[in-house]
Every structure is written in structure tokens, then in C-alpha cells.
C-alpha positions in Angstrom: -91.1 55.0 86.1 -90.8 58.1 88.2 -90.7 61.6 86.9 -87.2 62.2 88.2 -85.9 59.1 86.3 -87.5 60.2 83.1 -86.0 63.7 83.5 -82.5 62.1 84.2 -82.8 59.9 81.1 -83.9 62.8 79.0 -81.0 64.9 80.1 -78.6 62.0 79.5 -79.9 61.4 76.0 -79.8 65.1 75.1 -76.3 65.5 76.4 -75.2 62.4 74.4 -76.7 63.8 71.2 -75.2 67.3 71.8 -71.8 65.7 72.4 -71.9 63.6 69.3 -73.0 66.7 67.3 -70.2 68.9 68.6 -67.4 66.3 68.3 -68.7 65.3 64.8 -68.1 68.9 63.5 -64.5 69.1 64.7 -61.9 68.4 62.0 -59.6 65.4 62.6 -56.5 67.7 62.8 -58.1 69.6 65.8 -59.6 66.6 67.6 -56.4 65.6 69.4 -55.5 69.0 70.8 -59.0 69.6 71.8 -59.3 66.3 73.6 -56.1 66.8 75.5 -57.1 70.3 76.6 -60.6 69.4 77.7 -59.6 67.2 80.7 -61.2 69.7 83.2 -64.5 69.4 81.3 -64.4 65.7 81.6 -63.7 66.0 85.3 -66.9 68.1 85.6 -68.8 65.4 83.7 -67.5 62.8 86.1 -68.7 64.8 89.1 -72.1 65.1 87.5 -72.2 61.3 87.0 -71.4 60.8 90.6 -74.1 63.3 91.6 -76.6 61.3 89.5 -75.5 58.2 91.4 -76.1 59.8 94.8 -79.6 60.9 93.9 -80.6 57.6 92.2 -83.1 55.5 94.2 -83.6 52.5 91.8 -81.6 50.1 89.7 -82.1 52.0 86.5 -80.7 55.1 88.1 -77.7 53.3 89.4 -77.0 51.7 86.0 -77.3 55.1 84.3 -74.9 56.7 86.9 -72.4 53.8 86.4 -72.5 54.2 82.6 -72.1 57.9 82.8 -69.2 57.6 85.3 -67.5 55.0 83.2 -67.6 57.1 80.0 -66.5 60.2 81.9 -63.6 58.4 83.5 -62.6 57.0 80.1 -62.6 60.5 78.7 -60.4 61.8 81.5 -57.9 58.9 81.2 -57.9 59.2 77.4 -57.2 62.9 77.5 -54.2 62.4 79.7 -52.9 59.6 77.5 -53.3 61.7 74.4 -51.5 64.6 76.1 -48.6 62.4 77.1 -48.3 61.1 73.5 -48.4 64.6 72.1 -45.7 65.8 74.5 -43.5 62.8 73.6 -43.5 64.1 70.0 -41.7 67.2 71.0 -39.0 65.7 73.1 -35.4 65.7 71.8 -34.2 62.4 70.6 -31.3 60.9 72.7 -28.0 60.9 71.0 -27.1 57.3 70.1 -24.3 55.9 72.2 -21.0 55.3 70.4 -19.7 51.8 70.9 -16.4 51.5 72.8 -14.6 50.1 69.7 -15.5 53.1 67.6 -14.3 55.5 70.4 -10.9 53.7 70.5 -10.6 53.9 66.7 -11.4 57.6 66.8 -8.7 58.5 69.3 -5.7 57.4 67.2 -7.2 59.2 64.2 -7.5 62.4 66.2 -3.9 62.0 67.4 -2.6 61.5 63.8 -4.4 64.7 62.8 -2.8 66.6 65.7 0.7 65.2 64.8 0.3 66.3 61.1 -0.6 69.9 62.1 
């Protein structure tokens, strides 16, 4: 193995351990907002994975770059999915449509009320 490959593997493993440690300390109630707000960070990770792929010169480097790019892309997509689901929670619910039969029944009742007045 070359020195560059060992360096890349060391950085990858350390980044993985730091990421697990940081995410493991976040309470469950804050995980979703943090994930949805961190899409730009995941984009930077994706660019880093692509840079690793450009500098790789052997099969192990290409596999490492592919795995890093796959996980970074999954984080980006997951962040947008979570954001979309969170935003749906705050939308106003549509008013249920009143069937035509109930509308017709309501009109004579309103007319009777107007006649009584």
C-alpha cells in the first residue's frame, strides 16, 4: 500500500469516528432539525469524496471514493426529504369539500331562516 492510500484511509476512518461521536451526542428531538439544516455541509462532503476519487490511482482508492460519495449523496437526499416532511407539518389542512347534496339541503334551511326574520 502506498503512503497516500494509508493517509486517505486514516482520514476516512477518523472522519467516520468523529461523525459518529458528534451525532451520537445530539438528542433525538434536535436530530431532525439539525439534519435538515446541514445540507450544505453534506454537499461539501460530497465534493471531498469526488476529490478523493480524482486523486485515487488504484482500485482501493476508487472503492473508498465511491463509498464516500454514496454516503454523502445519501445524506444530501435524506436532508432534503426530512426538510420536506417537516415543512408539510406546518401546511394548513385543506377544508373538506361539502358534497352537493348537503349544499342543496343547506340552501333551503338558510332561506327559511331569512323568511322567519
